[in-house]
MOPAC internal coordinates of N, CA, C and O (Angstrom, degrees):
PM7 1SCF
backbone

  N    0.0000 0     0.00 0     0.00 0    0    0    0
  C    1.4516 1     0.00 0     0.00 0    1    0    0
  C    1.5184 1   111.67 1     0.00 0    2    1    0
  O    1.2310 1   119.38 1   165.34 1    3    2    1
  N    1.3260 1   118.78 1   -14.66 1    3    2    1
  C    1.4618 1   120.46 1   176.82 1    5    3    2
  C    1.5132 1   109.30 1   -80.84 1    6    5    3
  O    1.2310 1   120.83 1   -46.34 1    7    6    5
  N    1.2763 1   116.02 1   133.66 1    7    6    5
  C    1.4670 1   120.11 1  -176.27 1    9    7    6
  C    1.5272 1   112.30 1   -75.31 1   10    9    7
  O    1.2310 1   119.28 1   153.54 1   11   10    9
  N    1.3285 1   118.98 1   -26.46 1   11   10    9
  C    1.4669 1   119.78 1  -178.44 1   13   11   10
  C    1.5262 1   113.20 1   -82.34 1   14   13   11
  O    1.2310 1   119.03 1   169.87 1   15   14   13
  N    1.3365 1   119.45 1   -10.13 1   15   14   13
  C    1.4575 1   122.39 1   178.60 1   17   15   14
  C    1.5233 1   108.58 1  -101.48 1   18   17   15
  O    1.2310 1   120.99 1   -78.05 1   19   18   17
  N    1.3393 1   115.70 1   101.95 1   19   18   17
  C    1.4598 1   120.62 1  -176.85 1   21   19   18
  C    1.5278 1   112.48 1  -104.69 1   22   21   19
  O    1.2310 1   120.42 1   159.73 1   23   22   21
  N    1.3246 1   116.80 1   -20.27 1   23   22   21
  C    1.4586 1   120.30 1  -174.48 1   25   23   22
  C    1.5213 1   108.28 1  -116.26 1   26   25   23
  O    1.2310 1   120.21 1   -75.04 1   27   26   25
  N    1.3445 1   117.20 1   104.96 1   27   26   25
  C    1.4600 1   122.85 1  -173.90 1   29   27   26
  C    1.5273 1   113.41 1   -88.97 1   30   29   27
  O    1.2310 1   119.72 1   170.84 1   31   30   29
  N    1.3079 1   118.14 1    -9.16 1   31   30   29
  C    1.4635 1   120.51 1  -173.80 1   33   31   30
  C    1.5317 1   112.08 1   -67.47 1   34   33   31
  O    1.2310 1   119.54 1   142.16 1   35   34   33
  N    1.3071 1   118.48 1   -37.84 1   35   34   33
  C    1.4725 1   120.88 1  -177.01 1   37   35   34
  C    1.5305 1   111.39 1   -66.35 1   38   37   35
  O    1.2310 1   118.55 1   130.52 1   39   38   37
  N    1.3431 1   120.38 1   -49.48 1   39   38   37
  C    1.4659 1   118.43 1   177.51 1   41   39   38
  C    1.5312 1   112.85 1   -63.67 1   42   41   39
  O    1.2310 1   120.38 1   142.27 1   43   42   41
  N    1.3204 1   116.88 1   -37.73 1   43   42   41
  C    1.4686 1   119.82 1   178.52 1   45   43   42
  C    1.5272 1   110.19 1   -65.67 1   46   45   43
  O    1.2310 1   120.03 1   138.71 1   47   46   45
  N    1.3096 1   117.54 1   -41.29 1   47   46   45
  C    1.4614 1   121.59 1   178.61 1   49   47   46
  C    1.5314 1   110.72 1   -64.40 1   50   49   47
  O    1.2310 1   120.33 1   137.93 1   51   50   49
  N    1.3200 1   116.97 1   -42.07 1   51   50   49
  C    1.4641 1   120.00 1   178.18 1   53   51   50
  C    1.5272 1   111.49 1   -63.44 1   54   53   51
  O    1.2310 1   119.95 1   139.17 1   55   54   53
  N    1.3108 1   117.69 1   -40.83 1   55   54   53
  C    1.4652 1   120.98 1   177.93 1   57   55   54
  C    1.5234 1   110.19 1   -65.30 1   58   57   55
  O    1.2310 1   120.19 1   139.40 1   59   58   57
  N    1.3214 1   117.24 1   -40.60 1   59   58   57
  C    1.4699 1   120.22 1   179.01 1   61   59   58
  C    1.5279 1   111.38 1   -64.40 1   62   61   59
  O    1.2310 1   119.86 1   137.43 1   63   62   61
  N    1.3200 1   117.88 1   -42.57 1   63   62   61
  C    1.4673 1   121.27 1   179.14 1   65   63   62
  C    1.5254 1   109.92 1   -64.78 1   66   65   63
  O    1.2310 1   120.15 1   135.08 1   67   66   65
  N    1.3229 1   117.32 1   -44.92 1   67   66   65
  C    1.4550 1   121.08 1   178.76 1   69   67   66
  C    1.5334 1   111.10 1   -61.90 1   70   69   67
  O    1.2310 1   120.11 1   136.97 1   71   70   69
  N    1.3333 1   117.39 1   -43.03 1   71   70   69
  C    1.4645 1   121.31 1   178.77 1   73   71   70
  C    1.5270 1   110.97 1   -63.97 1   74   73   71
  O    1.2310 1   120.53 1   142.61 1   75   74   73
  N    1.3347 1   116.59 1   -37.39 1   75   74   73
  C    1.4602 1   119.74 1   177.59 1   77   75   74
  C    1.5286 1   110.76 1   -62.41 1   78   77   75
  O    1.2310 1   120.06 1   134.29 1   79   78   77
  N    1.3211 1   117.48 1   -45.71 1   79   78   77
  C    1.4624 1   120.40 1  -179.07 1   81   79   78
  C    1.5268 1   112.33 1   -66.20 1   82   81   79
  O    1.2310 1   120.17 1   142.40 1   83   82   81
  N    1.3096 1   117.29 1   -37.60 1   83   82   81
  C    1.4665 1   120.14 1   177.23 1   85   83   82
  C    1.5321 1   109.93 1   -65.17 1   86   85   83
  O    1.2310 1   120.37 1   134.52 1   87   86   85
  N    1.3324 1   116.90 1   -45.48 1   87   86   85
  C    1.4667 1   120.48 1   179.21 1   89   87   86
  C    1.5281 1   110.85 1   -64.39 1   90   89   87
  O    1.2310 1   120.35 1   140.77 1   91   90   89
  N    1.3263 1   116.94 1   -39.23 1   91   90   89
  C    1.4605 1   120.31 1   179.28 1   93   91   90
  C    1.5302 1   111.13 1   -63.63 1   94   93   91
  O    1.2310 1   120.44 1   137.49 1   95   94   93
  N    1.3289 1   116.77 1   -42.51 1   95   94   93
  C    1.4746 1   120.41 1   178.41 1   97   95   94
  C    1.5271 1   110.67 1   -63.98 1   98   97   95
  O    1.2310 1   120.30 1   136.35 1   99   98   97
  N    1.3264 1   117.02 1   -43.65 1   99   98   97
  C    1.4593 1   120.65 1   179.40 1  101   99   98
  C    1.5222 1   111.01 1   -61.94 1  102  101   99
  O    1.2310 1   119.87 1   133.19 1  103  102  101
  N    1.3134 1   117.85 1   -46.81 1  103  102  101
  C    1.4639 1   120.57 1  -178.76 1  105  103  102
  C    1.5240 1   111.99 1   -69.17 1  106  105  103
  O    1.2310 1   119.74 1   149.74 1  107  106  105
  N    1.3270 1   118.10 1   -30.26 1  107  106  105
  C    1.4695 1   120.23 1   176.02 1  109  107  106
  C    1.5230 1   110.99 1   -66.30 1  110  109  107
  O    1.2310 1   120.27 1   138.22 1  111  110  109
  N    1.3174 1   117.09 1   -41.78 1  111  110  109
  C    1.4617 1   120.37 1   176.96 1  113  111  110
  C    1.5208 1   110.32 1   -64.96 1  114  113  111
  O    1.2310 1   120.23 1   137.57 1  115  114  113
  N    1.3221 1   117.17 1   -42.43 1  115  114  113
  C    1.4673 1   121.92 1   178.49 1  117  115  114
  C    1.5269 1   110.42 1   -60.80 1  118  117  115
  O    1.2310 1   120.20 1   137.08 1  119  118  117
  N    1.3271 1   117.23 1   -42.92 1  119  118  117
  C    1.4653 1   121.15 1   179.02 1  121  119  118
  C    1.5305 1   111.40 1   -63.42 1  122  121  119
  O    1.2310 1   120.17 1   139.45 1  123  122  121
  N    1.3366 1   117.29 1   -40.55 1  123  122  121
  C    1.4655 1   120.22 1   178.68 1  125  123  122
  C    1.5253 1   111.42 1   -64.83 1  126  125  123
  O    1.2310 1   120.11 1   142.85 1  127  126  125
  N    1.3266 1   117.40 1   -37.15 1  127  126  125
  C    1.4642 1   120.91 1   178.78 1  129  127  126
  C    1.5241 1   110.01 1   -65.67 1  130  129  127
  O    1.2310 1   119.95 1   135.49 1  131  130  129
  N    1.3192 1   117.71 1   -44.51 1  131  130  129
  C    1.4750 1   120.80 1   178.67 1  133  131  130
  C    1.5297 1   110.08 1   -62.36 1  134  133  131
  O    1.2310 1   119.98 1   135.97 1  135  134  133
  N    1.3328 1   117.64 1   -44.03 1  135  134  133
  C    1.4697 1   120.52 1   178.16 1  137  135  134
  C    1.5244 1   111.50 1   -61.50 1  138  137  135
  O    1.2310 1   120.38 1   137.96 1  139  138  137
  N    1.3244 1   116.87 1   -42.04 1  139  138  137
  C    1.4614 1   120.22 1   179.58 1  141  139  138
  C    1.5255 1   111.24 1   -65.17 1  142  141  139
  O    1.2310 1   120.05 1   139.78 1  143  142  141
  N    1.3261 1   117.52 1   -40.22 1  143  142  141
  C    1.4684 1   120.24 1   177.70 1  145  143  142
  C    1.5215 1   111.59 1   -63.13 1  146  145  143
  O    1.2310 1   120.22 1   137.70 1  147  146  145
  N    1.3198 1   117.18 1   -42.30 1  147  146  145
  C    1.4627 1   119.43 1   179.73 1  149  147  146
  C    1.5329 1   111.21 1   -68.67 1  150  149  147
  O    1.2310 1   119.91 1   142.91 1  151  150  149
  N    1.3239 1   117.78 1   -37.09 1  151  150  149
  C    1.4678 1   119.99 1   176.66 1  153  151  150
  C    1.5258 1   110.98 1   -65.83 1  154  153  151
  O    1.2310 1   120.24 1   141.27 1  155  154  153
  N    1.3324 1   117.15 1   -38.73 1  155  154  153
  C    1.4667 1   120.24 1   176.77 1  157  155  154
  C    1.5272 1   110.78 1   -65.90 1  158  157  155
  O    1.2310 1   120.51 1   142.89 1  159  158  157
  N    1.3369 1   116.63 1   -37.11 1  159  158  157
  C    1.4648 1   120.47 1   176.99 1  161  159  158
  C    1.5233 1   110.65 1   -62.67 1  162  161  159
  O    1.2310 1   120.55 1   134.86 1  163  162  161
  N    1.3287 1   116.55 1   -45.14 1  163  162  161
  C    1.4676 1   120.26 1  -179.95 1  165  163  162
  C    1.5265 1   110.66 1   -63.90 1  166  165  163
  O    1.2310 1   120.21 1   138.72 1  167  166  165
  N    1.3264 1   117.21 1   -41.28 1  167  166  165
  C    1.4640 1   120.12 1   178.17 1  169  167  166
  C    1.5296 1   110.61 1   -64.93 1  170  169  167
  O    1.2310 1   120.05 1   142.47 1  171  170  169
  N    1.3259 1   117.50 1   -37.53 1  171  170  169
  C    1.4626 1   121.78 1   178.00 1  173  171  170
  C    1.5209 1   111.04 1   -63.85 1  174  173  171
  O    1.2310 1   120.58 1   136.74 1  175  174  173
  N    1.3263 1   116.50 1   -43.26 1  175  174  173
  C    1.4678 1   119.91 1   180.00 1  177  175  174
  C    1.5237 1   110.46 1   -67.85 1  178  177  175
  O    1.2310 1   120.12 1   143.20 1  179  178  177
  N    1.3348 1   117.39 1   -36.80 1  179  178  177
  C    1.4669 1   120.04 1   178.84 1  181  179  178
  C    1.5291 1   112.30 1   -68.29 1  182  181  179
  O    1.2310 1   120.34 1   141.34 1  183  182  181
  N    1.3303 1   116.95 1   -38.66 1  183  182  181
  C    1.4632 1   120.81 1  -174.78 1  185  183  182
  C    1.5168 1   113.65 1   -84.41 1  186  185  183
  O    1.2310 1   119.38 1   147.85 1  187  186  185
  N    1.3103 1   118.79 1   -32.15 1  187  186  185
  C    1.4646 1   122.64 1  -173.77 1  189  187  186
  C    1.5225 1   110.08 1  -115.55 1  190  189  187
  O    1.2310 1   121.36 1   -26.09 1  191  190  189
  N    1.3382 1   115.00 1   153.91 1  191  190  189
  C    1.4588 1   119.16 1  -179.35 1  193  191  190
  C    1.5276 1   113.38 1  -117.34 1  194  193  191
  O    1.2310 1   119.37 1  -174.35 1  195  194  193
  N    1.3091 1   118.81 1     5.65 1  195  194  193
  C    1.4606 1   121.99 1   176.20 1  197  195  194
  C    1.5097 1   115.14 1    85.90 1  198  197  195
  O    1.2310 1   119.31 1  -176.62 1  199  198  197
  N    1.3169 1   118.91 1     3.38 1  199  198  197
  C    1.4560 1   121.07 1   178.50 1  201  199  198
  C    1.5268 1   109.42 1   -80.72 1  202  201  199
  O    1.2310 1   120.75 1    -3.51 1  203  202  201
  N    1.3338 1   116.17 1   176.49 1  203  202  201
  C    1.4628 1   119.98 1  -179.48 1  205  203  202
  C    1.5237 1   111.91 1   -63.89 1  206  205  203
  O    1.2310 1   119.91 1   145.37 1  207  206  205
  N    1.3040 1   117.77 1   -34.63 1  207  206  205
  C    1.4544 1   121.14 1  -179.32 1  209  207  206
  C    1.5114 1   113.17 1   -76.21 1  210  209  207
  O    1.2310 1   120.36 1   149.11 1  211  210  209
  N    1.3276 1   116.92 1   -30.89 1  211  210  209
  C    1.4667 1   121.83 1  -178.72 1  213  211  210
  C    1.5267 1   109.57 1  -134.58 1  214  213  211
  O    1.2310 1   119.84 1  -105.39 1  215  214  213
  N    1.3415 1   117.90 1    74.61 1  215  214  213
  C    1.4766 1   119.75 1  -177.51 1  217  215  214
  C    1.5265 1   111.26 1   -76.33 1  218  217  215
  O    1.2310 1   121.63 1   -21.22 1  219  218  217
  N    1.3386 1   114.48 1   158.78 1  219  218  217
  C    1.4598 1   119.86 1   173.39 1  221  219  218
  C    1.5242 1   109.26 1   -72.18 1  222  221  219
  O    1.2310 1   120.47 1   -37.99 1  223  222  221
  N    1.3214 1   116.71 1   142.01 1  223  222  221
  C    1.4553 1   121.17 1   176.53 1  225  223  222
  C    1.5213 1   111.94 1   -94.68 1  226  225  223
  O    1.2310 1   119.95 1   164.96 1  227  226  225
  N    1.3235 1   117.70 1   -15.04 1  227  226  225
  C    1.4589 1   121.38 1   178.44 1  229  227  226
  C    1.5257 1   109.36 1   -70.40 1  230  229  227
  O    1.2310 1   121.14 1   -29.78 1  231  230  229
  N    1.3267 1   115.43 1   150.22 1  231  230  229
  C    1.4620 1   119.12 1  -179.39 1  233  231  230
  C    1.5323 1   109.96 1   -70.51 1  234  233  231
  O    1.2310 1   121.41 1   -21.72 1  235  234  233
  N    1.3255 1   114.90 1   158.28 1  235  234  233
  C    1.4640 1   120.11 1   178.79 1  237  235  234
  C    1.5209 1   111.35 1   -63.79 1  238  237  235
  O    1.2310 1   120.38 1   144.03 1  239  238  237
  N    1.3285 1   116.87 1   -35.97 1  239  238  237
  C    1.4686 1   120.30 1   179.65 1  241  239  238
  C    1.5246 1   111.07 1   -63.67 1  242  241  239
  O    1.2310 1   120.38 1   137.63 1  243  242  241
  N    1.3277 1   116.88 1   -42.37 1  243  242  241
  C    1.4612 1   120.28 1   179.95 1  245  243  242
  C    1.5196 1   110.85 1   -66.03 1  246  245  243
  O    1.2310 1   120.25 1   135.11 1  247  246  245
  N    1.3293 1   117.12 1   -44.89 1  247  246  245
  C    1.4705 1   119.62 1   178.89 1  249  247  246
  C    1.5190 1   111.35 1   -63.22 1  250  249  247
  O    1.2310 1   120.09 1   140.04 1  251  250  249
  N    1.3315 1   117.43 1   -39.96 1  251  250  249
  C    1.4640 1   121.04 1   178.32 1  253  251  250
  C    1.5283 1   110.77 1   -65.22 1  254  253  251
  O    1.2310 1   120.24 1   138.30 1  255  254  253
  N    1.3195 1   117.15 1   -41.70 1  255  254  253
  C    1.4642 1   121.04 1   179.02 1  257  255  254
  C    1.5230 1   111.06 1   -63.09 1  258  257  255
  O    1.2310 1   119.97 1   134.84 1  259  258  257
  N    1.3321 1   117.67 1   -45.16 1  259  258  257
  C    1.4661 1   121.18 1   179.88 1  261  259  258
  C    1.5244 1   110.38 1   -63.44 1  262  261  259
  O    1.2310 1   120.12 1   138.69 1  263  262  261
  N    1.3302 1   117.37 1   -41.31 1  263  262  261
  C    1.4664 1   120.55 1   179.69 1  265  263  262
  C    1.5238 1   111.42 1   -65.29 1  266  265  263
  O    1.2310 1   119.82 1   135.65 1  267  266  265
  N    1.3336 1   117.94 1   -44.35 1  267  266  265
  C    1.4629 1   120.95 1   179.58 1  269  267  266
  C    1.5273 1   111.11 1   -65.69 1  270  269  267
  O    1.2310 1   120.40 1   139.57 1  271  270  269
  N    1.3195 1   116.85 1   -40.43 1  271  270  269
  C    1.4622 1   120.41 1   179.08 1  273  271  270
  C    1.5156 1   110.54 1   -65.49 1  274  273  271
  O    1.2310 1   120.34 1   140.71 1  275  274  273
  N    1.3244 1   116.95 1   -39.29 1  275  274  273
  C    1.4513 1   120.92 1   178.34 1  277  275  274
  C    1.5260 1   111.34 1   -63.49 1  278  277  275
  O    1.2310 1   120.65 1   138.28 1  279  278  277
  N    1.3241 1   116.36 1   -41.72 1  279  278  277
  C    1.4568 1   120.76 1   179.26 1  281  279  278
  C    1.5308 1   110.64 1   -64.34 1  282  281  279
  O    1.2310 1   120.27 1   135.34 1  283  282  281
  N    1.3283 1   117.09 1   -44.66 1  283  282  281
  C    1.4611 1   120.34 1   179.21 1  285  283  282
  C    1.5212 1   111.74 1   -66.03 1  286  285  283
  O    1.2310 1   120.28 1   141.93 1  287  286  285
  N    1.3222 1   117.06 1   -38.07 1  287  286  285
  C    1.4568 1   120.14 1   178.14 1  289  287  286
  C    1.5212 1   110.82 1   -65.23 1  290  289  287
  O    1.2310 1   120.12 1   141.01 1  291  290  289
  N    1.3211 1   117.37 1   -38.99 1  291  290  289
  C    1.4676 1   120.33 1   176.51 1  293  291  290
  C    1.5140 1   110.87 1   -63.39 1  294  293  291
  O    1.2310 1   119.84 1   142.07 1  295  294  293
  N    1.3286 1   117.92 1   -37.93 1  295  294  293
  C    1.4606 1   120.47 1   178.25 1  297  295  294
  C    1.5243 1   111.26 1   -67.16 1  298  297  295
  O    1.2310 1   119.96 1   142.94 1  299  298  297
  N    1.3139 1   117.67 1   -37.06 1  299  298  297
  C    1.4635 1   120.86 1  -179.45 1  301  299  298
  C    1.5157 1   112.60 1   -72.94 1  302  301  299
  O    1.2310 1   119.92 1   144.81 1  303  302  301
  N    1.3253 1   117.76 1   -35.19 1  303  302  301
  C    1.4606 1   120.55 1  -175.19 1  305  303  302
  C    1.5186 1   113.40 1   -93.12 1  306  305  303
  O    1.2310 1   120.29 1   174.56 1  307  306  305
  N    1.3151 1   117.04 1    -5.44 1  307  306  305
  C    1.4671 1   120.17 1  -178.86 1  309  307  306
  C    1.5238 1   109.32 1   -70.49 1  310  309  307
  O    1.2310 1   120.16 1   -48.18 1  311  310  309
  N    1.3257 1   117.29 1   131.82 1  311  310  309
  C    1.4692 1   121.35 1  -179.26 1  313  311  310
  C    1.5215 1   111.04 1   -78.75 1  314  313  311
  O    1.2310 1   120.40 1   133.73 1  315  314  313
  N    1.3107 1   116.83 1   -46.27 1  315  314  313
  C    1.4617 1   121.29 1  -179.73 1  317  315  314
  C    1.5218 1   107.96 1   -99.04 1  318  317  315
  O    1.2310 1   120.08 1   -69.00 1  319  318  317
  N    1.3318 1   117.45 1   111.00 1  319  318  317
  C    1.4607 1   121.62 1  -174.28 1  321  319  318
  C    1.5338 1   112.77 1   -70.52 1  322  321  319
  O    1.2310 1   119.59 1   163.59 1  323  322  321
  N    1.3337 1   118.38 1   -16.41 1  323  322  321
  C    1.4558 1   119.97 1  -179.02 1  325  323  322
  C    1.5199 1   111.95 1   -85.50 1  326  325  323
  O    1.2310 1   120.11 1   157.97 1  327  326  325
  N    1.3120 1   117.39 1   -22.03 1  327  326  325
  C    1.4669 1   120.84 1  -178.13 1  329  327  326
  C    1.5263 1   110.09 1   -78.91 1  330  329  327
  O    1.2310 1   120.44 1   -45.41 1  331  330  329
  N    1.3056 1   116.77 1   134.59 1  331  330  329
  C    1.4673 1   122.60 1  -179.73 1  333  331  330
  C    1.5265 1   109.00 1   -87.59 1  334  333  331
  O    1.2310 1   120.22 1   -49.36 1  335  334  333
  N    1.3339 1   117.18 1   130.64 1  335  334  333
  C    1.4644 1   120.96 1   178.37 1  337  335  334
  C    1.5065 1   109.13 1  -120.32 1  338  337  335
  O    1.2310 1   120.92 1   -23.29 1  339  338  337
  N    1.3123 1   115.85 1   156.71 1  339  338  337
  C    1.4606 1   122.34 1   178.77 1  341  339  338
  C    1.5232 1   109.06 1   -87.54 1  342  341  339
  O    1.2310 1   119.88 1   -36.19 1  343  342  341
  N    1.3295 1   117.83 1   143.81 1  343  342  341
  C    1.4645 1   118.71 1   172.76 1  345  343  342
  C    1.5336 1   109.86 1   -71.25 1  346  345  343
  O    1.2310 1   121.14 1   -18.06 1  347  346  345
  N    1.3047 1   115.42 1   161.94 1  347  346  345
  C    1.4682 1   119.83 1   178.92 1  349  347  346
  C    1.5189 1   109.39 1   -59.94 1  350  349  347
  O    1.2310 1   120.96 1   -35.01 1  351  350  349
  N    1.3117 1   115.76 1   144.99 1  351  350  349
  C    1.4561 1   120.95 1  -178.23 1  353  351  350
  C    1.5153 1   110.52 1   -75.86 1  354  353  351
  O    1.2310 1   120.52 1   -43.18 1  355  354  353
  N    1.3100 1   116.62 1   136.82 1  355  354  353
  C    1.4721 1   121.89 1   176.34 1  357  355  354
  C    1.5122 1   107.61 1  -107.45 1  358  357  355
  O    1.2310 1   120.10 1   180.00 1  359  358  357

């Protein structure tokens, strides 16, 4: 609506570049959090065995998700579909 602004591509391009950098920063932080959670899960499984003296600190939902994903991944990567394989140990 301003009469002195005839070329809209530059402001739109600047907004798009700025939005890209903001989204990239947000997703980078999100990725680091997911990586840190998975590393903490692996350290928990290595250090603890699930007994009363050394219980797992990871939530039941996370352990169940990792176990189900491991089982499905084994089914997808198995060459011989008739052979039974064990899921990865948690």
